[in-house]
Phi, psi and omega in degrees: 000137183236148177240121186241133175232178179284340184270305183209165182238125179247143176256126182268016177292332179252019183295343181286345181286136182294323182292320180294324177298319181294319180296321179295316180296320180294321180296318179296321179295319180296319178299319180295317179297317181296321179295317179296317182294319178297322179294321179295319178297323179297313178297321181295314179295326179295319179292322180290326182281319184285334181300302180299323180296317178297320181294321179294322179294322180292321179295320179295322179294319182292324183293335179282341181273163177288142180295141179289139179282138176289166184284329191259322187221152178291156181291145179269117181292141179268117181265124179292142181293137178263149179292313179240092182292141180267121179270122181294139179281130180294138180265117180275146179292136180270123181294145180281117180252124179296149180298145182292136178269128180297134182283129176265131179299135182292139179267124180294133181245128179271117181281137178286146179295139180279131178251124181290127178280146178297142180287127178252123179295131179259122180293134179261122180285136178276120181269119179259122180298136180287145178284139178296134180252128179283126179254125181281120178263121181293129179254124180300137181289140179282129179276125177273124179301129181256119178283141180299138180287124180297143181290138178260120180273145176285169179297322180293322179292319179294322177296317180296321178298318178295322178296320178295323179293318177296322178296317178297320178296322179295317181295321177299320178288325183294334177295331179266319183230073184295321183293320180294334180270001176098008181262150180271162182299329182267007179285138174260116184294342176289344180269000182287152176214155183261131179272183181284156181293139177248116181288151178245138184246166175217163179243126183299155181298322180294323179289325178293321182293325183260015183287138176246144180301136181088350180290136180299138181274330185305315181294341182275349185282128178236146179300138182259009184054041179213143181220157172233144178246123178286142177251117187257151157230110189071232177254011180254138178271123180263331181201167177231120178262146188249145175228134181237139176264126178238100185072243179258004183254149173251117187256119177288143180241193183273184181255162180226115178284319183295321179294326178294318178297317181293320183292327174300317181288324179296315180292328178288327181279322180230080185284157177294331182297336180262011175091012179264144180224081180299149179235138176271136184228146176229158169246115184303340182267352183233130178289155178108177183236150175234167177215157175221147177246101186296337185282349179285151181294318178272127178294130191225156174203115192232143174289134181293331179296333179297329179288342181270314189256341183237199182286169185259026177274137182288158178263147177296141183293327181297323182292313183291315181293328177293325178288342180272352184285000000 
C-alpha cells in the first residue's frame, strides 16, 4: 500500500519497522517547527512594516487638526519671514494749533492833542534817621547750686547718740567678758536695751565749805556735765555706761557694774512710785559716786558702795560734806 502527497511519497510497506516510524515522526516534527517558525517570521515582519506606516498615518491625521492650546499661555503665531521687511514709520504727535481768528480791520483813531499840565511843586519830606534804641534782652538767671543744709542736732539728740555709742562698746566687750560687764551667765545680750539718761550732779567747793547741818542739799546740786545710761535686761539694770561733755562734744565712756548694783538697791528702797527721786552726786576730786534722796526728812548724802556692802541706811549730808572740805 502506498501514500502519495504533493511534497513526498512514502511507502507504508515498511511502516511496521520501528526505525522507520521514528524517522517519520522526526520528519513530521521538523516540518511542524518549520511551519511555526515561518508563521512567526511573517507576523514579525508585519509588525515592523505596519508600525512606521501607522505612525505616519497618525502624524498626517494630527497635522490636519487645529493645534491644542496650552494651559498657561496662548499660542504664539509663527510669522513667516519676509524678504524685504517693511519697517513702520514712527508717527510723531501733531501739536494742537488753535484755530486762526479772523483779522478785523483796524479802525483809525484820532488822538487828541496833549496839553502840558502846569508843574506843581511837590514838597519833599525830610527823612531823619531814627536813633538806635537799646532793647533789653532778658538773660536767664544763673542758678547757684545750693548745698543741703546739714541737720543740726539738739543737745538731747547728741547726748542720746553718745549714749548709744557707749552702749554698743559695752556690748562688744560683754561678748568677751560678760561677768566683768555685769551680765549673768544665762543673760542673752540680744535682750539688752538702753534706758534714759540719768544726770549727775556736783556741789561746788564754796557750798561745801559753808554747809550747815540740816541745810537742804537739793538747792546745792549743780549739773556736772556727766550722765549715766542704765543697761537693762528685763527690769533689772546690769550696767551703767557714762557720757561726759567736754566743750561741745559728748564723749562716750565705759560701763560700771558696781554702780548698777547700787542703783538697783536704791530704786528698790526708794522707788519713784512712792514719790522718791534719788539724785546721783560726784566729787570731782574723789573717785566714785554718791546719792541723795531729797524727799527724806534728814538731809542725806551717801556713798553708793555702802548700798552694796553695808546696810541701806543713808548717811547725813553734814558728815559727807565735812569730809570733802
